[in-house]
N, C-alpha and C positions, 0 to 999 in steps of 0.2 A: 582215325583221322578222316576217313572217307565220309563218315556220318557228320562230322563236325562242320564241313564246308557249307552244306545247305543251311545249317543253323546259323553260321556266321554271316551268310549271305542275307538270311531273313533279319537277323539282328541289325545288320548295316542298313538294310532297306527300312526297318522300323525307326531306326535313328534319324535317317535321312528324312523320312516322312514326318517325324516329330519336329525336326529342325525347320522343315518347310512350314509346318502348321503353327509353330511358336509365334511368329510375327503376327499371324492372323488372330491367335488367342490374345496376344497383347493388345491389339488394336480393339478387339471386342471387349476386353476388360476396361480399357481406357474410355471407350464409348459408354459403357454402363456407369462408370464412375462420374462421367460428366453429366448425367441425367440428374434432374432435381430429385431429391429423395421423396417428395410428396407424390401423390397420385397424378399431379399435373405434369410431371416428367415421365410418367410411365403410362402411355396411352392404352396399351393392351391390358394392363392390370386395372386401370380405371374403368374400362368397359366391362371387365370380368366382375368387378366389385359392384358396378351399377346394376348388372343382371341379377346379382344376388340380393339386392335390397328389396325386401317385401313391401308391399302396400299394406298400410294400417292407418287408421284415423281415430282421433279422440272424439268420444261423444261429449255432450255438454257436461257431464259430471267430471270427465277427465280433463277437458280442454283448459280449464282455469287453474289446475293444480298439478300439471304434468311434471313440475319441478319439486313436488312435495310440499307445496304451500299449505298452510293451515287453513281451516274453514273460513276464518274471517277475511284472510287475504283473497282467497278464492272468490268470496262474495263481492269484495271490493272490486276485484277485476271484472267479475261478471256484471256488476252494475255499471262500470265504465264502458264495458263492451257494448251493451244494449243501449247506453246513452249515445254512444257514437252511431249505433245502428239507426237510432230514431232521427238523429241529425241527418245522416246520409239520405234516409228515406224522404225527409221533408225537403232536403236541398236539391236532390238530383232526380226527381220523378221522371222527367222526360229522357234524360240521358240514360238512366238505369233501364227504362223500359225498351228503348231503342237498342241498347247494348245486348239486353237479353234476346231480343228479337233476331239479331243478325249473328250472334255468337254461334248459333247452330249451323250456320252456312259460311262462316269465315274461319278457316282452320287456324290462321295466325292468331286471331283474337281468342279462339277457344284455348290455344296453348298458353298465351299470355295470362288469361284470366285464371287459368289453373295453377300457374307457377309464380304467383306473386309472393307466396309465403311457403314455408316448409309444408311438405305434403300432408303431414299428420294433422295440420290445423286448417287445410285448405277448404274443405267442404263447408264448415260453418262460417268461414270468412266470406266465401262467395255468396252464401245464402244472406247474410246479414250486412256485410260491408261492401257490397257490390259498388264499383265505381262507374262513372260514365266515361265511355271510350271516345266521346265526341266533343269537339269544340267547334265553334262556328265563326269566331272573330278573334283577331289579335290586334293589339295596339301598344306601342312602347315596349315595356318588359312584362306585359300581362296577356292573358288569353281569357276568352269568355266562352262558357259552354252553353249547351242548349237550353239550360234553365236560367241563363242570365248571371251566373255566378262568375265573378271576375277573380282570377287567381294570378299570383306571380309565377312566371314561367321559369322553372328550373329544369326543364327537360332538354333544353338546347336542341330540340328536334334531332336527337341522337348525334349531335355534333355538327349538323348542317348550320345551325344558327349561331354564327360568331358575333355579328355586328347588329343584330336586332331585326325583328320581323318587318318593321317598316322599311328598313334598308333593302331587304330582299324583295319585297313587294314592288319597290321602285325599280330594282334591277330587272325583274320579270316584265313589269309593264313597259318599261323603255325598251327592253329586248324584243318584246312582241311587236312593238311598232316598227322596229327596224327590220324584222323578219317577215313582216306581213306581206310585202310585195312578192316575195319568193314563196312563202307558204311552206308546207311540209314536203318540199321536193328533196328527195333523197338520192344520193349517188354523187352528183357534183357538189362542190363546196360553195357555201356562202363566202364571199370575198373577205369578210371580217375575220375569217380563220387565220389569215396571215398575221394580223396583229396579235391574236391570241397566242399563236406559236412563238412569235418574237418575244413577248413578254414572259411566256412560261420558260423559255430558254434562259432569259435574264435572271429570273427568280431562282430557278433551280441550279443555275451554273452548268447546265448540261447542254447537249448538242441537238438532240432531236426529240420529237414528241409523237405520241400516238393517242388517239382518242377512243374511249370506250363508254359503255352505258352505265357502269357502276364501279365503285372501288374494288369490289370482288373480282370483276373482270380484269381491271387494271393490274391487280397483283398476279392474276393467273398469267397474263401476258408477260409480265416482267420475269417471272420464274421460267416460263417457256423459253423466252429469248436467251436467259442465262444458261440454260441447259443446252440449248442449240449452239451457242458460241463457245462454251467451255468444253463441250462433248463429255460432260459428266452428268451424273444421274440424280444426285441427292440435294434436297434443300435442307437447310437448317433453320428451324424456328425455336423460339425460346419458350420455356414452361409458362403456360398461362396466357400467352400472347394471342390476340385475335387478329386474323388477317382475312376475314370473310368466311363464308360458310362452305366453300368448296372443299372437296375431300382431302387434298394434299396437306392443307393447313389446319385441318380439323381432324387429327388422327384418333381422337379419343371418343368420349361420350358425345353423342349427337350424330355421328357418322356410322352407318351400318356396315361400311366396308373399311378395313384397315389399309391405309396406303403403306407400300413397301419402300418407298424412296424418300422418306421424311425422317429426319432426326430431330427429336425434341430434347434440347439440352438446357442446362441451367443458365440463367441470366447472371451476369457479373461474376463469372467462375473462371479461375485459372485453368481448371480441368477442361472446361469448354475450349479455351484457347489452345490447349494441348492437342485436343482432337482436330481442331482446325489446321494445326500446324502439321499434323502426321497423316491424315487421310488424304487419298488421292481421288475420292469420288464426290466431293462436295462442289456443287456448281455455284450455290449462292447462299447467303445468309439474310434472312428477313428480320428487320428490327421495326417493332411498333414502339415509337418513342413514349407512348402512354404507359408502358410497363415501368417506366421510371417511377410512377406513383406507387406501384405495388409489385416489385420485381418477383418473378416466379409464382405470382398468384393469378388465379383466374379473374376475369372481369367480375367485380363484386355485384351480387344481386341478393335481394332479401329472401329469395327462395331457398338460398343455401345458408341463411343466417341462423344456424341451429345453436350457436353459442356466441361468445364475444371474442373470438380469435381473429377476426378481421382486423387488418392493421394497415397503416399507411406509412411508408418509410422513404419518402422522396428526399433525395440528397442531390442536387443539381451537380455539384462539383464531383461526387463520386461517380454518377452516371456518365458524366462527360469524360472522365478518366477512362471508364470502361469502353466507351465508344471509340475513343482514340486508340486504345489497345487493339480493339476489334478491327479498326481500319488498318493498322499496321499489318496484322496478321493476314487479312484478306488481300492486301497488296502483295505481301510476301509470297503467298500461295496461288495468286491468280484466281481468287474467289470473288464473285460479284457481291458487293455489299449494297442491299436494297433497303432504302428507308421507306416504309409503309406509312405515309403521312395522310392517309385517307381520313382518319379521325382528327389528328392535331394539326394538319396543315393549315397555315395562316392564322391559327389561334395563338401560338406562342410567340411568333414573330412574322414580319411580313415575308421573310425568306424562308419560312417554315423551320422545321427542326434542324436542318443543316445549319442554318444561321444561328439559331438558338443555342445549339450545343457546340457550334464551331467545328463540326466534322463533315467531311465531303463524302457523299455517297456516289456509287457508280450508276445507280438508278433510283429514281424516286417516283412513288405513285401518290396521286392525289385524287380527291373526290369530294363528297359532301358539299362544302360551302362554295367550291370554285366556280359552279355554273350559276351563281347568283340565286340559288334555291331550287334549281332544276337538276334532275339526275345526271350525273357525269362520272366518268373515271378517266384518269390521264396517266400515261407513263411518260416520264422524261429520262433520257439515258445518254450515255456516251455514244458517239457515232458508230463505233465499231460493234456495239452491243445491240443497236436498234436495227441493224440491217437484217432483212428477213429472207435473204437468199444468198447463194454463193456464185460468184461469177464464173468460177472454173467448173461448177457442177450445177448446171441449170435446173435439174430435176430436184435438187436438194433444197427445200424451202422450209420456212417457219410460218405457218399460216395463222392469221387472225384478222377476221373481219367481222362486222356486225351491221345489221340493217340500220339501226338508229345511231350509229357512231357519227359524231359531227352534225347532229340535227341542227338545222338553221336556227330554231328558236333557242336551243342550248347555247349555240355559238355566240349569238347576239347578246344573251343574258350574261354569258361568261365575259364578254367584252365590257359590259357595264361594270361587272364586279372588278375586273382587272384595271380598268381605267380609274376607278376610285381608289383602289388599292395603291396605284401608282402616284396618287396625288400626295405631295409633301404635307399638306394640311390634314389629309385623312391618316397618313402614317403617324401622325403625332399621337394617335390613340395608343400606340405601342410604347410611348415614352413612359418609363417607370411602371410598366404593366405588372411585372412580378411583385414589385414593392406594394403596389396597390392591393393586389389580391392576397398576397401573404399577410399584409396588415389587416385585412378584413377577416381573414381566417383566425388570425391571433386574437382580434378583438372578440369574435364570437366564442372562441375557446376560453378566453379569460371570463367572459359572462357565465358560461356554462360551469366553469370550475368554481366561481364564486357562489353560484347557486346550488352547488352540491349535486350537480346532475352528472350521471355516469356516461356522458356522451361527448364526443369530440369530432372535429373534422380535420381532414388532411387534404392537401391540394397540390396540384401542379398548375400554377397560374389560376385560370378561372374554371378548371375542371376540379371538382371536389368529390370526396367520398366521406361517408360518415362511419366512425367506428366507436367502439364502446369499451369503457374502462372497468367494468365489473361483470362477472360471469352471469349470463341470463339466457334462458331459452326463448325469451319473448321480445328481443330487440326489434324483430320484424314489425311489431305493432306500431313503432314510431311513425311509419309511413302513413298510417291512417289518421294519427293525430296531427301530422303535418298538413294532410290534405283538408283536414277539418279547419285548420287555420288559414286556408286559402293559398297554399303552396302546391302548384301543379308539379307532379313527378312523373317520370317515365315509369314503365311497368316494372323495372327493376328496383324501384323504391328508393331507399336511402343509399343504395350502392354508388349511384352516380348523380351528382348534382351538376348541371352545366349551366353556367351563368353566361349571358351575352355580355359583350364588352361595353354596351351602352347603359349598363346599370350605373346610376348615379349614387353618390353617397346616401342620399335620402332614400332611394329605392332599396339600397342594401340594408339601411338601418331598419326599414319596415320588415324586410325578410328576416333579419336577425331577431327582432322583437317576436315575430310569429314562431320562429324556430324555438326560441327559448320558452315561449308560452306553451307550445305543443310538448316539449320535453317535460316541462313542469307538470302539465296535466297527466301525462303518462306516469310520471312518478307518483302523483296523488292517487292515481287509481291502482297503484300497487304492483304494477307489472315488473318493477325493478327490484322487488323484494327477493332476497335469496338467503338460504341457510348459511350460517356461519361456517366458514372453511370451504364453501363451494368453489370448485375450479372448472375451467373449461374442460380439462381432462375428465373430471367426474361427470359432467353433462354428456360428453361423448360415450363414456362408459354405460351411462344410463340409457342412451338411445340404443346402443349395441344390445343391451339386455332386452329392450323392448322388441328389437328385430328378431333376436333368437327365440323369444317367447312366441312370436308370430309363426316363425319358421317351424318351431316344434309343436305348434298348435295349442299353446297353453293360453 
């Protein structure tokens, strides 16, 4: 009996410890289940996999038949490739020369030039299909490069350009006139800021405003304030969503340090709602409404277009329902709901995504277009969330300042933008906006289907992505055929086509003609040939075999 007492005590202690640990284990399991099953939902695993991927590249003999194409198809592709190369050489001599000159000294450009296509093909593409990184004029819906080539602009200036280049040139020019008397005086405010704040509060439906130099900075401040006021540590972002390049919101590939206070969960998932209902450490949830176009998917770019698994699944009703559920849970649990509208703000509706989806956020961040084409970031929020200090604890503050916040030229250009946006005549541009762009996407898809071309477009209003209906390793080549037809694309290629809202039916018809012509030329040159029975899974397996062979030195 004497010896059994210590054993019983130890057993009781073990049981008590297990009982105490059980809720934590449950919470950990629930968190794991709420992550998206792909690598986009597992940042540590994605970084580990990225470090394991070996570099290898195809020489000219392998380049055109990496999918097992027979010799005649490979020659067909090779002829098409070098035909394009000749066209690029003749069309862009000045632009290509200047791009080559500055690439060695501009690290951003060296990165984008290297990651336009999957790395196995990159060297030959850079050598023969080099593009010009320069344009020197814009007019209407077109841009003109150094060699005088006029192209339809589908870049949208990374989302900045909503209403057309001429609109923003006017905003900047008029803003410059109004700020000229003060000049670049920093610290005190230009008086126009009062009008800007009033309009921003009306648009957002929120109480207070803070100004920043970029959308990334605005999101950083919104998260910092949410943590400060909730006294909680963690932010929730959704798999694949982009919120700027700062560490907390980019926990996977691209960030050398792994953040420890970020949860990356699945979009449109009941398991995610369960986590939000049960955890006590979540300060805020970040929503980028652009994810409605490809939930749980990374921003699409042709450098990752290794097969045809890219998709577009925009369902406005379903995403609206998801946001309403998210709103309810955040309200119930005292979690700050932040709409990151830096990219889509004022493109979907004059009141932004809150108006478009009919869901109220606690804080909203804006940028891109808001300053009439100049750099800006804005946080709008509830009064209780925007306060940066505590009355009862004077040393406990939430600091955020920037030298160029509220720059006079930015503020006057912003006033030009907001004044025009407030005009009833101008706001008519939003009437039937979805119907217009959905109709255009359908019309183009109908033409592509009728022509037997394995390419389609998906869209959320005027933001489009291109996806493919048959398995192929060469879909990334389409961007070069599109450029050859006079369509200007951003460095991510066919992943993101951004139209300005001043595209007329005639403008769009011309773009559609060129898009179909480019696709037809690509098919003619054999790039969409594939073996019978080929699947995207087969392609990924083949790439894995290539990587293993490199790893094993074969």
